[in-house]
N, CA and C of each residue as an Amber inpcrd file, in Angstrom:
protein
   513
  29.5190000 -14.5920000 -44.8840000  28.8560000 -13.2290000 -45.2040000
  27.5720000 -13.2800000 -44.4220000  26.5640000 -14.6950000 -44.4470000
  25.3320000 -14.8850000 -44.6830000  25.0710000 -14.9200000 -43.1670000
  26.4320000 -15.2620000 -42.2090000  26.0850000 -15.6790000 -41.1240000
  25.9230000 -13.8070000 -40.4180000  26.8540000 -13.1910000 -40.8050000
  27.0730000 -11.4980000 -39.8140000  25.8120000 -10.8350000 -40.5970000
  25.2580000 -11.6720000 -41.6190000  24.0360000 -10.4670000 -41.8090000
  22.6510000 -10.7690000 -41.1690000  23.1890000 -12.6980000 -40.4640000
  21.5140000 -13.1210000 -40.0400000  22.3320000 -12.6430000 -37.6760000
  23.0640000 -12.5630000 -38.2600000  23.8730000 -11.4730000 -36.9880000
  23.4120000  -9.8140000 -36.1680000  23.2840000  -9.5220000 -37.4970000
  23.1430000  -8.1290000 -37.4740000  21.2070000  -7.7980000 -37.6210000
  20.8220000  -9.0650000 -38.6810000  19.2500000  -8.4260000 -38.0820000
  18.4870000  -8.9210000 -36.6820000  19.5040000 -10.2810000 -36.6100000
  19.0820000 -10.9700000 -34.8020000  19.0810000  -9.6530000 -33.6360000
  20.1920000  -8.6110000 -33.6620000  20.6300000  -7.9890000 -33.2800000
  19.7310000  -6.7120000 -33.2370000  19.4580000  -6.0770000 -34.5250000
  18.2840000  -5.0830000 -34.5690000  16.9340000  -5.7960000 -34.2470000
  16.2590000  -6.8940000 -34.2770000  15.3060000  -7.6280000 -33.5890000
  15.3040000  -7.5140000 -32.0630000  16.5380000  -7.8560000 -31.5990000
  16.3600000  -8.1260000 -30.1370000  16.3920000  -6.2850000 -29.2660000
  16.9970000  -5.7230000 -30.2980000  17.0520000  -4.2080000 -29.7570000
  15.5230000  -3.3060000 -29.7860000  15.1140000  -3.8920000 -30.7950000
  13.5140000  -3.0940000 -31.5630000  12.9090000  -3.9570000 -30.6730000
  12.9610000  -5.0230000 -30.4390000  12.2070000  -6.0580000 -29.6870000
  12.0420000  -4.9470000 -27.8230000  13.2270000  -4.6570000 -27.4500000
  13.3810000  -4.1910000 -26.0370000  13.0620000  -2.8070000 -26.1070000
  13.0870000  -2.1610000 -26.9490000  13.2300000  -0.5170000 -26.9680000
  10.9910000  -0.6880000 -26.9330000  10.7650000  -1.2910000 -27.8430000
   8.8280000  -1.2070000 -27.2940000   8.7100000  -2.0940000 -26.3470000
   9.0540000  -3.4610000 -25.5020000   8.4590000  -3.9330000 -24.5360000
   9.4650000  -2.5820000 -23.5000000   9.8990000  -2.0810000 -23.2920000
  10.6390000  -0.5700000 -22.2290000   9.2870000   0.8010000 -22.6660000
   8.8870000   0.5020000 -23.7000000   7.9810000   1.4040000 -23.5860000
   6.9510000   1.0330000 -23.2570000   6.6040000  -0.0730000 -24.1920000
   4.7400000   0.0640000 -23.0680000   5.3760000  -0.0610000 -21.3130000
   6.2480000  -0.2450000 -21.3260000   6.0870000  -0.9490000 -19.3250000
   5.5760000   0.3230000 -19.3560000   6.5070000   1.4440000 -19.8010000
   6.9150000   2.9640000 -19.1300000   5.1820000   3.5200000 -19.4690000
   4.1700000   2.8940000 -20.5500000   2.5430000   3.0190000 -20.9340000
   2.4130000   2.6950000 -19.9070000   2.1950000   1.4600000 -19.3790000
   1.6220000   1.3990000 -18.6670000   1.2670000   1.8460000 -17.5260000
   2.7220000   1.8040000 -17.1040000   2.8000000   2.8260000 -15.7340000
   2.4870000   3.9270000 -15.6650000   2.5120000   4.5600000 -16.4480000
   2.0530000   6.3080000 -17.0670000   1.1180000   5.8890000 -16.4930000
  -0.2620000   5.3110000 -17.7260000  -1.6690000   5.1490000 -16.8170000
  -2.4480000   4.3690000 -15.5540000  -1.0780000   3.4340000 -14.9520000
  -1.8510000   2.7540000 -14.3310000  -1.5140000   4.3240000 -12.8680000
  -0.0650000   5.3780000 -13.3890000   0.0150000   6.0990000 -12.4080000
  -1.0460000   6.5320000 -12.4360000  -1.8960000   7.4650000 -13.2520000
  -2.8300000   8.5340000 -13.3240000  -4.5850000   7.7680000 -12.6200000
  -4.5880000   6.4960000 -12.8330000  -6.0390000   6.1610000 -12.2790000
  -5.6200000   6.2180000 -10.8410000  -4.1910000   5.7250000 -10.5910000
  -3.6620000   5.9870000  -8.7610000  -3.7400000   7.4350000  -8.2250000
  -3.6810000   8.3970000  -9.2740000  -3.8760000   9.4390000  -8.9640000
  -5.3140000  10.2100000  -8.6300000  -6.0990000   9.8460000  -9.5040000
  -7.4900000   9.6070000  -9.8360000  -8.1170000   9.1960000  -8.8020000
  -7.8500000   8.0200000  -8.4480000  -8.4260000   7.1630000  -7.1270000
  -8.0760000   7.7550000  -5.9340000  -6.7820000   8.1460000  -5.4550000
  -6.4350000   8.8740000  -5.0650000  -6.6770000  10.6630000  -4.2850000
  -7.3770000  10.9000000  -5.1200000  -8.3780000  12.2760000  -5.1420000
  -9.8350000  12.1990000  -4.8460000 -10.2710000  11.0000000  -5.2560000
 -11.2330000  10.6490000  -4.6240000 -11.3900000  10.0570000  -3.5720000
 -10.2890000   9.3170000  -2.8970000 -10.2980000   9.1700000  -1.9750000
 -10.1410000   9.7650000  -0.6560000  -9.5050000  11.1380000  -1.0630000
  -8.9950000  12.4320000  -0.2790000 -10.7170000  12.9250000   0.0910000
 -11.5310000  12.9960000  -1.2220000 -12.7960000  14.0700000  -0.9280000
 -13.3360000  13.1870000  -0.3450000 -13.7180000  11.9460000  -0.9630000
 -14.4260000  10.8310000   0.0670000 -13.7690000  11.1240000   2.0600000
 -12.8780000  11.2510000   2.0620000 -12.1040000  11.2430000   3.9910000
 -12.7860000  12.7180000   4.3710000 -12.5620000  13.4950000   3.4320000
 -13.1470000  14.9520000   3.7180000 -13.9330000  15.0440000   4.1500000
 -14.9050000  14.6590000   3.1560000 -16.1980000  14.2170000   3.3930000
 -16.8320000  13.8280000   4.8530000 -16.3920000  12.7740000   4.8260000
 -16.6280000  11.5430000   5.9680000 -15.9960000  12.5940000   7.4700000
 -14.9790000  13.1250000   7.3330000 -14.4880000  14.1190000   8.2030000
 -15.2020000  15.1950000   8.8810000 -16.0220000  15.4400000   7.9190000
 -17.2840000  16.9340000   7.9970000 -17.8120000  16.1440000   8.7240000
 -18.5110000  15.0670000   8.3320000 -20.1320000  14.4100000   8.8580000
 -19.2280000  13.7890000  10.5010000 -18.4010000  13.4550000  10.0910000
 -17.9910000  12.9700000  12.0530000 -17.6310000  14.5490000  13.1680000
 -17.3500000  15.9040000  12.5690000 -17.4680000  16.9240000  13.1670000
 -18.6270000  16.9250000  13.2860000 -19.3580000  17.3760000  13.0610000
 -21.0380000  17.9610000  12.6830000 -21.3160000  16.3620000  14.3220000
 -21.3720000  15.4740000  13.9740000 -21.6310000  14.5460000  14.8900000
 -21.1340000  14.8940000  16.5570000 -19.7450000  14.7360000  16.3180000
 -18.6080000  15.7950000  17.4030000 -18.6550000  14.4580000  18.5730000
 -18.5400000  13.3140000  18.4140000 -18.6120000  12.4650000  19.3360000
 -18.6320000  10.9160000  18.3930000 -18.0320000   9.4420000  19.6030000
 -18.7640000   8.3900000  19.0850000 -17.2140000   7.8000000  18.6750000
 -17.1090000   7.0030000  18.6640000 -15.5360000   5.6550000  18.3560000
 -15.7510000   6.0370000  17.0220000 -17.1820000   5.4170000  16.3180000
 -17.4660000   5.0100000  15.2380000 -17.1900000   5.7720000  14.1490000
 -17.1690000   7.2280000  14.5150000 -16.9680000   7.6890000  12.9630000
 -15.9220000   8.5570000  12.9520000 -15.0850000   8.2740000  13.9280000
 -13.5660000   8.8950000  13.7900000 -12.6850000   7.7690000  13.3030000
 -13.2130000   6.6810000  13.8040000 -12.9250000   5.2700000  13.0160000
 -12.5510000   4.7310000  11.4740000 -14.1030000   5.8310000  11.3190000
 -14.8050000   6.1340000   9.8860000 -13.7060000   6.6870000   8.9730000
 -12.9640000   8.0440000   9.2630000 -12.4390000   9.0490000   8.9810000
 -11.0810000   8.1140000   9.6780000 -10.2930000   7.6280000   9.7540000
  -9.2940000   7.0430000  10.4350000  -8.7110000   6.2370000   9.0140000
  -9.5710000   5.3440000   8.8290000  -9.7650000   4.1990000   8.2630000
  -9.6530000   4.7610000   6.5230000 -10.3090000   6.0400000   6.5480000
 -10.2500000   6.7210000   4.7840000  -9.0210000   7.1180000   4.4600000
  -8.6510000   7.6170000   5.6610000  -7.0680000   8.5660000   5.8340000
  -6.1290000   7.5430000   5.8310000  -5.7340000   6.1030000   6.2840000
  -5.1700000   5.5140000   6.0710000  -5.2140000   4.4310000   4.9930000
  -6.7850000   4.3870000   4.4890000  -6.4800000   4.3170000   3.0450000
  -6.2350000   4.5370000   1.1610000  -6.3320000   5.5680000   1.7190000
  -6.0060000   7.0420000   1.0860000  -4.0090000   6.9850000   0.5960000
  -3.5130000   6.6830000   2.4600000  -2.0050000   6.6980000   2.6340000
  -1.2130000   5.5150000   1.9060000  -1.7430000   4.7890000   1.4960000
  -1.9600000   3.3690000   0.4910000  -1.6010000   3.3280000  -0.3690000
  -3.2290000   4.4870000  -1.0750000  -2.9910000   4.1590000  -1.8890000
  -1.1040000   5.5280000  -2.4680000  -1.2350000   6.6030000  -1.6060000
  -0.4410000   7.0480000  -2.1970000   1.2860000   6.3810000  -2.3820000
   1.0830000   5.5690000  -1.1520000   2.3100000   4.5500000  -0.8910000
   2.4840000   3.7610000  -2.0070000   1.4570000   3.2730000  -2.9980000
   1.4620000   2.5280000  -4.2610000   1.6120000   3.1290000  -5.3390000
   1.6620000   4.7670000  -5.2550000   1.3910000   5.5120000  -6.0880000
   2.8870000   5.9220000  -6.4350000   3.8480000   6.1870000  -5.0170000
   4.9230000   6.6970000  -4.6740000   5.6010000   5.3110000  -5.5400000
   5.5650000   3.9140000  -5.7760000   6.1740000   2.8780000  -5.6760000
   6.2720000   2.9770000  -7.1130000   5.5130000   3.0980000  -7.6900000
   5.1940000   3.7460000  -9.2220000   5.7340000   4.1960000  -9.9220000
   5.8940000   5.5740000  -8.9190000   6.7380000   6.2660000  -9.3100000
   8.3830000   6.5750000  -9.6000000   8.6580000   5.8640000  -8.7250000
  10.4610000   5.1790000  -8.7670000  10.5030000   4.1370000  -9.1350000
   9.7950000   3.2790000  -9.6930000   9.6830000   2.0250000 -10.6350000
  10.2660000   2.5230000 -11.9110000   9.0150000   3.2790000 -12.1170000
   9.5510000   4.0050000 -13.4600000  10.8500000   4.6380000 -13.8290000
  10.7860000   5.5410000 -12.6670000  12.3100000   5.7610000 -12.2710000
  13.9570000   4.9500000 -12.6240000  13.4060000   4.6940000 -12.0050000
  15.3340000   3.2730000 -11.6660000  14.8820000   2.3250000 -12.6120000
  13.3890000   1.8410000 -12.8140000  13.9200000   0.8540000 -13.9040000
  13.5780000  -0.6140000 -12.7830000  13.5280000  -0.5500000 -11.8840000
  13.7240000  -1.5920000 -10.9210000  12.4670000  -1.6280000  -9.6450000
  11.3770000  -2.2840000  -9.6210000  10.7590000  -2.7700000  -8.4080000
  11.5900000  -3.4640000  -7.0620000  10.8930000  -1.9930000  -6.1890000
  11.6980000  -2.6350000  -5.0200000  10.6950000  -3.0330000  -3.8480000
  11.2900000  -3.8300000  -2.4830000   9.8680000  -4.3100000  -1.8770000
   9.2970000  -3.3680000  -1.1050000  10.0850000  -2.5690000  -0.3190000
   9.8460000  -1.4690000   1.1610000   8.4780000  -0.8010000   1.0390000
   8.2630000   0.0590000  -0.3250000   6.5990000  -0.2090000  -0.3730000
   5.8620000  -1.1490000  -0.5830000   5.6330000  -2.3750000  -0.6320000
   5.2430000  -3.3140000  -0.3470000   4.6120000  -3.4080000   0.9560000
   6.1490000  -3.3350000   1.8390000   5.9290000  -3.8300000   3.2710000
   4.9060000  -2.3380000   3.8990000   5.5710000  -1.3410000   3.6840000
   4.6780000  -0.1580000   3.8110000   3.1590000  -0.1310000   4.1380000
   2.5000000  -0.4930000   2.6770000   1.5130000  -0.5080000   2.4950000
   0.8950000  -1.6870000   2.9600000   1.5840000  -3.3460000   3.7030000
   1.4310000  -4.3250000   4.1830000   1.2250000  -3.1500000   5.6740000
   1.8550000  -2.6430000   5.8840000   1.9810000  -2.0930000   7.7200000
   0.7860000  -1.7540000   7.9860000   0.3410000  -0.4980000   6.8920000
   0.0420000   0.2060000   6.8440000  -1.6540000   0.0710000   6.9930000
  -2.0100000  -1.3830000   5.9720000  -3.3430000  -2.3230000   5.9680000
  -2.8830000  -2.7200000   7.5180000  -2.5680000  -3.2190000   7.9320000
  -2.5590000  -4.2710000   8.7170000  -2.6760000  -3.3010000  10.4190000
  -2.6270000  -2.0950000  10.4410000  -3.0280000  -1.3260000  11.7070000
  -4.5640000  -0.8900000  11.0190000  -4.3150000  -0.5240000   9.9890000
  -5.9970000  -0.1290000   9.4100000  -6.7090000  -1.7010000  10.3540000
  -6.4830000  -2.8370000  10.0480000  -7.6130000  -3.6620000  10.6310000
  -7.0080000  -3.9480000  11.9440000  -6.4190000  -3.6620000  12.6380000
  -6.0570000  -3.7150000  13.9410000  -7.0510000  -2.6690000  14.9320000
  -6.9090000  -1.5750000  14.0580000  -8.5660000  -0.7530000  14.4850000
  -9.6220000  -0.6600000  14.6230000  -9.7400000  -1.8150000  13.2240000
 -11.2310000  -1.8150000  13.2130000 -11.6500000  -2.6890000  14.1320000
 -10.5450000  -4.1650000  14.6810000 -11.2220000  -4.5370000  15.0380000
 -10.7470000  -4.7090000  16.3430000 -10.5070000  -3.6220000  17.0410000
 -10.4470000  -3.1330000  18.7770000 -11.8040000  -2.6670000  18.7930000
 -12.0230000  -1.8770000  18.0020000 -13.0570000  -0.8970000  18.2940000
 -14.0520000  -1.5870000  17.7370000 -14.4590000  -2.9580000  17.5400000
 -15.2260000  -4.2220000  17.1420000 -15.3830000  -4.9810000  18.4090000
 -14.5350000  -4.9920000  19.0330000 -14.4660000  -5.8650000  20.3890000
 -14.7780000  -4.9730000  21.2940000 -13.8470000  -3.6530000  21.4620000
 -14.8630000  -2.8400000  22.3330000 -15.9950000  -2.7920000  22.6000000
 -17.0730000  -2.9140000  21.4140000 -18.2760000  -2.5710000  21.5500000
 -18.7850000  -3.9930000  22.1020000 -18.5800000  -5.0870000  21.7300000
 -19.0950000  -7.0240000  22.1650000 -18.6040000  -6.6560000  23.7130000
 -17.6380000  -6.0490000  23.7250000 -17.6400000  -6.1960000  25.4400000
 -18.6740000  -5.6130000  25.8040000 -19.1620000  -4.6750000  25.3360000
 -20.8170000  -3.8610000  26.3080000 -22.3570000  -4.7550000  26.1530000
 -22.4160000  -4.6830000  27.5680000 -23.4570000  -5.7810000  27.1900000
 -23.2570000  -7.1760000  27.7910000 -24.0210000  -7.9700000  27.9230000
 -24.0580000  -9.0860000  28.7300000 -22.8900000 -10.5010000  27.7780000
 -22.4070000 -11.0180000  28.0380000 -21.5100000 -11.7090000  27.4260000
 -22.0340000 -13.4480000  27.2180000 -22.4670000 -13.3110000  25.9920000
 -22.8790000 -14.5240000  25.1900000 -22.0440000 -15.5620000  24.9520000
 -22.6760000 -17.0510000  24.6010000 -21.6170000 -17.9460000  23.8180000
 -20.9970000 -16.9420000  22.4930000 -21.7180000 -16.6370000  21.7330000
 -21.6950000 -15.5930000  20.3590000 -20.8480000 -14.8220000  20.6830000
 -21.2620000 -14.1370000  21.6780000 -20.0100000 -13.2370000  22.0900000
 -18.7050000 -12.8220000  22.5680000 -18.3540000 -14.5980000  23.0250000
 -17.2020000 -14.4980000  23.1170000 -16.6140000 -15.6640000  22.2430000
 -17.1800000 -16.1980000  21.6590000 -16.9020000 -16.8160000  20.4580000
 -16.3700000 -15.7780000  20.2250000 -16.7270000 -14.5380000  18.9110000
 -16.3510000 -13.3190000  18.6120000 -15.1870000 -12.4650000  19.3670000
 -15.4350000 -12.2030000  20.7460000 -13.2110000 -11.9930000  20.9750000
 -13.1170000 -11.9480000  21.3850000 -13.0150000 -13.8150000  21.5040000
 -11.7390000 -15.2280000  21.1830000 -11.0430000 -14.9550000  19.9330000
 -11.9700000 -14.8020000  18.8440000 -11.3860000 -14.8140000  17.6020000
 -11.2440000 -13.6730000  17.4370000 -11.6310000 -12.3390000  18.0180000
 -10.4950000 -10.8280000  17.3430000  -9.6220000 -11.2950000  18.0990000
  -9.4780000 -11.6830000  19.3810000  -7.9800000 -11.6880000  20.4020000
  -6.8920000 -12.6410000  19.3430000  -7.8890000 -13.6810000  18.7450000
  -6.4590000 -14.4550000  18.1050000  -5.8280000 -13.2910000  16.8050000
  -6.5700000 -12.8370000  16.0580000  -6.6910000 -12.1300000  14.9600000
  -5.6400000 -11.2050000  15.5520000  -5.6330000 -10.4110000  16.4830000
  -5.4560000  -9.3920000  17.0080000  -3.8590000  -9.7010000  17.0630000
  -3.3360000 -11.5410000  17.7090000  -2.1470000 -11.6920000  18.4460000
  -1.0140000 -12.0720000  16.3330000  -2.3370000 -12.8520000  15.6210000
  -1.7050000 -12.7760000  14.0680000  -1.0200000 -11.8360000  13.9520000
  -1.9490000 -10.4320000  13.7340000  -2.0060000  -9.1940000  13.0910000
  -0.0540000  -8.6120000  13.8430000  -0.0730000  -8.7220000  15.0550000
   1.0000000  -7.9560000  16.1110000   2.0660000  -8.9720000  15.2370000
   2.1660000 -10.1160000  15.6840000   2.9100000 -10.6470000  14.4490000
   3.4390000 -10.1840000  13.3300000   2.7040000 -10.0210000  12.4960000
   2.9170000  -9.9810000  10.9750000   3.2660000  -8.3910000  10.7360000
   2.8470000  -7.6800000  11.9730000   3.3100000  -6.0190000  11.8540000
   4.6900000  -6.3210000  12.4580000   5.4350000  -6.9320000  13.2160000
   6.5460000  -7.1450000  13.5480000   7.7450000  -7.4570000  12.8080000
   7.0690000  -8.9710000  12.4400000   7.6000000  -9.2260000  10.9960000
   8.2690000  -7.7180000   9.5310000   6.5890000  -7.3030000   9.7740000
   7.5440000  -6.1370000   8.5020000   8.0860000  -5.5060000   9.0560000
   8.2640000  -5.1110000  10.4610000   8.9200000  -3.4940000  10.7790000
  10.2810000  -4.0860000  11.1240000  10.0560000  -5.2750000  11.1320000
  11.7810000  -6.0010000  11.3640000  12.5850000  -5.9770000   9.7660000
  10.9350000  -6.3770000   8.8110000  11.9920000  -6.6190000   7.6370000
  12.3920000  -4.7690000   7.1440000  11.4770000  -4.4470000   7.6970000
  11.8280000  -2.8880000   6.6760000  13.1220000  -2.0680000   7.6200000
  13.6860000  -2.5620000   8.5850000  14.5120000  -2.1440000   9.3590000
  15.9050000  -3.2310000   8.7700000  15.5650000  -4.1890000   8.6000000
  16.6040000  -5.0390000   7.8780000  16.8570000  -4.7080000   6.5210000
  16.0080000  -4.0420000   5.7400000  16.0790000  -3.7610000   4.3470000
  16.9110000  -2.2970000   4.7750000  16.6850000  -1.3820000   5.2360000
  17.4820000   0.1690000   5.4380000  19.1190000  -0.5330000   5.9240000
  19.0370000  -1.3420000   6.7910000  20.7170000  -2.0940000   6.8130000
  21.1810000  -2.6030000   5.7010000  20.6690000  -3.3610000   4.9890000
  21.0240000  -4.1480000   3.2920000  21.6400000  -2.9290000   2.9170000
  20.7900000  -2.3580000   2.2620000  20.5200000  -1.6150000   1.0900000
  22.2160000  -0.4190000   1.7420000  23.0860000   0.1450000   1.1690000
  23.7380000   1.1620000   1.2760000  22.9660000   2.3280000   0.5240000
  22.8660000   3.1210000   1.3310000  22.4100000   4.5480000   1.4700000
  23.1210000   5.4350000  -0.1860000  21.9560000   5.7250000  -1.1970000
  22.2950000   6.1500000  -2.0440000  21.5090000   7.7920000  -2.1420000
  22.3070000   8.2280000  -2.8700000  21.5930000   9.5740000  -3.0340000
  20.0590000   9.5190000  -3.5990000  18.9320000  10.6280000  -3.1580000
  17.8180000  10.5010000  -3.6550000  17.9930000  10.9570000  -5.2260000
  17.2260000  11.1060000  -5.7270000  17.0940000  11.8630000  -7.1470000
  16.1950000  12.5070000  -6.7770000  16.4210000  13.8570000  -7.6170000
  16.2930000  14.9890000  -7.2830000  14.4490000  14.5220000  -7.1810000
  14.5190000  15.6310000  -6.1060000  12.9490000  15.5870000  -6.3230000
  12.0720000  14.6750000  -5.3830000  12.6070000  13.7220000  -4.9500000
  12.8330000  12.1360000  -3.8530000  13.0020000  12.9610000  -2.7940000
  11.6720000  12.8090000  -2.0060000  12.1330000  13.2120000  -0.4740000
  12.0820000  12.2440000   0.3950000
């Protein structure tokens, strides 16, 4: 009889700890989602301000790059927020949103490097400028390979996973 009551106590403790951990996890996800939503709203306001300033200046590559950079940053935040929402809903973490965030970050970096290297090409080519240009080209090559790997990974994930009907409100 003592064995049975010990098993019942252990079973109750297991259920209680699972319940507490699950609700703690959901609370943390909800708080994280709230912080990300506030960050996204602030990033959107910042991007709108940068766009307004770029429109006032109207011209030049740097203001437009700043706008694109801010918008891509905002897109990354929204994608991470989507990941948190899906994780709360499904109870599992998927890797595709992280690949998408990495893809966006890589594209952001490609845009910055492209603008910087185009500015280096104006004027006389010194040894320092040549070294900076060469380093930029190597980084662009690495980023191109990384982007290719991430795109192939996303493609393979879509082919490997059976298509599941989306949850209500998910597009």
